[in-house]
C-alpha positions, 0 to 999 in steps of 0.5 A: 630869345627874349624869354628869361625862363629857359626851363618852362614848368608844366602848370595845371590850371585849377577851376575857379569853383566860385572863388573870388576873381582876385584870387583866380586872377592872381593864380593865373598871372603867377602861372603865366609869369612862371612860363613867360618872363621877358621884356615884352611881358614886362611892357605889354602883358596884363590882366583886364576884367570886363563885364557885360550888362544886358538891358 
């Protein structure tokens, strides 16, 4: 198993509740890393932000 986390904690996700995107993204990334830390995560995982604009 490549995952370096052997005892994965249960993480309850909070609602965004109109908080800044950066704060919510940081919390979600920290929760992800608390359960998933491996060479694959180090090399290939990340966060993207996209925006849709209607004409």
